[in-house]
N, C-alpha and C positions, 0 to 999 in steps of 0.2 A: 637644193635639200637647203640655198639659206633661206630661200619663199616656202617651202612646206610643199615641193611640186613634187609630183609621181615619178619613178623609172619613165612611164610615155609621156607626159610630160616639161620630160627635161628634155626625151630621147626627139620630142616632137619639140622644139623651141633649137635644139641644136644640131636638125636635120641627123643628125642616128637614128641606128634602132635599140630599141629596146636592150638588149641583149648588151651593145656595146657599154651603153649609160651604167649596163649592169653589173658585166664587166670591170670599168674603174672603180666604181664605186667596195666593189669586192677585193676586188688591190689596194682602196687608201686604208679599210678596212680593217687590212691584214698588217700595212704597211706603219700602220700604226699602233695596232693592238690591240682590234675594241671590236665591239660584236654591232655595234647598227648606229643609224642614223646622228642621231641624237650624243654619245659617243660623240659618234667622230666633230663633230658642230662646237662640243662642248672641250675636243683638242680644237681644234684648232682658233678657237676663241681665244683659249689658255694661254695656245702659241703667239694667237698675236698679239697680244696687253704686255705677252714678256718683252716681245720684242719691243712694241713702244714703249717698254720701258727702258728697257739699252739704249735705243734711242734716240731718247730723249735725253738720259744721263750723258749720251759723249758727247751731243752739245752741248750741251750747258759744260760742261769739260773745254770743249773747244773755246768760249769762253761768248763772252754778246749778249747782249738784253731781247735779242730779242731769239734769243738759241730758244728763250722759254714755249714762245709760243705753239708751239708745234703742241710742246705738255697742254698747257690749259687749256686748249683746243677739243685736249679728249674725253670724251663719258668719262661724266664720277667715276661708272662701274666700272668703267677697267685702267683707272688708276690703285699702281699696288696691289695686283693680280697677278 
C-alpha cells in the first residue's frame, strides 16, 4: 500500500495469496472505519504523526537536551498534525 502496490504485487512480495491480502485490507478498512486504500493511508499517517508528537513531548518532559533530537529529525509536514 505504501508504495502503491496492487494486491497481486503485495501477495507476490509476501508469498501470500491475493485473497489473503484482500482479506487483511478489508479487515483494516473496517477496523479504521474507512472505505479505501487512500483513506487508510491517510488515517495511518495521521495516527503516526500524532504518536510521534506525543513521544516527542514525553521525551522533552523527561528532560535533557538530547530529547529534542528525534523531534527535530521529523519532516516538517508531520509536525503539529
